[in-house]
C-alpha positions, 0 to 999 in steps of 0.5 A: 294193808297198812302193814304191807305198806309199812313193810314196803316203806321200810324196805325202801328206806333200807335200800336207800340207806344201803345205796348211800353207804355203798356210794360213800364207801366207794367215794374215795380219792383218785390219787395217781402214783407218781415217780418221786424225783430228786429236787434241785437245791435252790439258793433261797436267799439269792432268789429272795434277793432277786425278787426284791430287786424285781419288786423295786421296779415300780411297773404300775399299770392304771386305766389312765396309762394304756398308751404310755409306760415309764422307765421302770418297765424298760428297766425291768426288761433290761434287768431280766437280761442282766440277771439271767445271762445263761437263760438269755444266752440259751433262748431267743427273744422277741420284744412284742410291742416294745415291752413284752418279752417273748422267749423261745427255748428251742427243743430238739424235736420239732415234731412236738408241739411247744408249751407256753409258760406265762406271767406278767410284771405290771402291778396295780397301784398302791392306795396313797391313804393306805401306805402307812399301814404297810408293814414294809414299804410297798416297793422296798422289796425288803426281805424280812421275817421270812418273807419278801415284801412288796407290790408284785410279790404275789401278783405276779413278778414272783412267777417270772423270777421263779421261771427264770431262776429255773431255766438259769439252773437248767441251762447251767446243768446242761439240760436241753429240752426235747420240746420247745418252750416259750415264755411270755411276760406281759406288761399290761395284764392289770389293765386287760393285757391287750397290748402285751399278751394280746399282741403276743397271741397275734404274733404267734398266730401270724407265725403259725405257732400253736401250743400244746398248752399254756400255763398262767396265773389264776389259782395257787396252792390253797391252804385254809381257804376252803371251809372244812378242808385242812389239806392243801389244794392245787386247783389247776383251773381249766377255765376262767369267767367272762366279764360284763358291766351293765349300766342300769338307768332309770328315767323320770321327769326330774324337778325340785325336791320340795315337790317330789312324785311318789317315785323318782328316778332314784327310787325306781332304780333302787327297786330295780337293783333290789329286784336284781339282787334278790334273784341270783343267776341260776347255777349249780354243780355242773360243768367246771363247778362239778369238776372242782367240787367232785375233786374235793368231795372225797377229802371232806369229813364223813357227813360231807362225803355222804352228801357229795357221794350221793348228789342224786339225792342231796344236790339241792342241800349241797348247792344251798350250803355252798351258796352261803359262802361268797368264795364257793358261791362264785364257783357255782354261778355267774355273779353280779355286783352293783359297784357304782351309782350316779344320780343328781348333781345337787341335793335338792334336784330330782334327777331325770336319770339315775344310773347304777353300774353292775359288774358280772363275772360270767360262768362258762355255762352262761353268756353275755346275751343270757345275762342281759336277758336275766337282768331285763327279766328281773327288773321288768320295768319299761322306764329302765334301760339296760346297756353294756358299759363301754359297748362290749363284754368278754365271754367266758373261756372254753373249758380245757381238757382235764385228761390231757397230757398237759394237765397230767404233767402239771398234776404229777409235778405238783405231787412231786414237789408239794408231796401229799396234796389234793389236785383238782380242776378248777375255775378262775373267777377273775380275769387273766392273760390266759384269755389271750394265750388261749387263742394259740393253745390247745389247752390253757391252765391257770395256777401259780405254784405258791402256797396261798392261805386264807389270810393272804386273800386280802393281800392281793391288790391290797396292803402288805403283799408278800411271799415267803422265802421258802415258798419262792425256793419251792416255786423254782423247784416246781418250774424246774421239775415241770420243764423236765416233765413236760418238755421231754 
């Protein structure tokens, strides 16, 4: 009897191994063939100099200036007109809310739905205490050591310059699109985009204009960013996370610190935050997360390919490993981060209330309501109130179609311009103006055509923001090819 059982177990193990081997052998990259094209010659020095000029306009957005803009904003808009006369001559322009230009390049076939290319020209402030640590002055726009330096080089004036350079070249060559192309360059993305992209979306709705798809920032060509993967990855993000901030407030009687009770508002709050942080929001390899990692899986080493090819068996192991890195964990689930604390105004006074502010980025599988329920469940204390800071949050975006013609055109263009590159559908973990443009687009995609390395992560909204001269030239080639591919 024992021999029979062992024999059955042995056969089962062999079958299990065989299934994994077959799945792994069949788990190969699905890389479509693309027609190669002759890329246009680009005057890289001229493009770099123009981006430098754009950076020198100090178009800074802060949470305190929602209703006002300095002369730098109008200066930048005027600069676009003066610098790109052919593009401006070929397109019509509406100024939305005074400072967001909306361009339209009419196509020859009105039956085709238009497409929308977007970017923003406002930038975040530069911390005064960190200016001395910049290798070049943050608004110098200096071209040095093969890079263009300054605030906006990565986020996001480089995209505007590359788009306008591409259209200037196409107009000069006599190109006329078959499909109408819109361009929208927002002036307030860094503070929510309501008065820029939001007003553009409202205007387009009023005009009855619906896009086939829109393209905005949200990812880049990632190199040495994903652990264990040496190849470059173009993550065309099909969705972006929502946004929610909760105030978690503990209550107590207060009093003098010389006669403290066993628990104060502060200690009660501390325990609540500890309980909340100890339980990550449930997540995993489903939906947009699965699309991203399934696209990467065939390109990993053999051992990792075995795991990805046999997720029916190894999914808990995979999800555990991916949860160990902040970058990959954010792709798997909604994240939460305590960011602010408020207690007593004096060191010897017990506060009657203590409040922690926690920021959530909402995965498309979750919602504002589900995260509030999760927070209350984890804290489970009647002496604590959970309220939405500001009274509102933002739900995650819908997930756009990765099998659409628009996604296909983007993938084709990335392969034509960047060569042997991995292209996947991904998820934007931060916020972009796409949440506004999605209201008037069948699909919304999020990626800029710039190579972005692990070392560049700290440059976004940080010190020493820069982009390479060669990278800018390649971005011009990308937008030129994309317009030719998508607008025909």
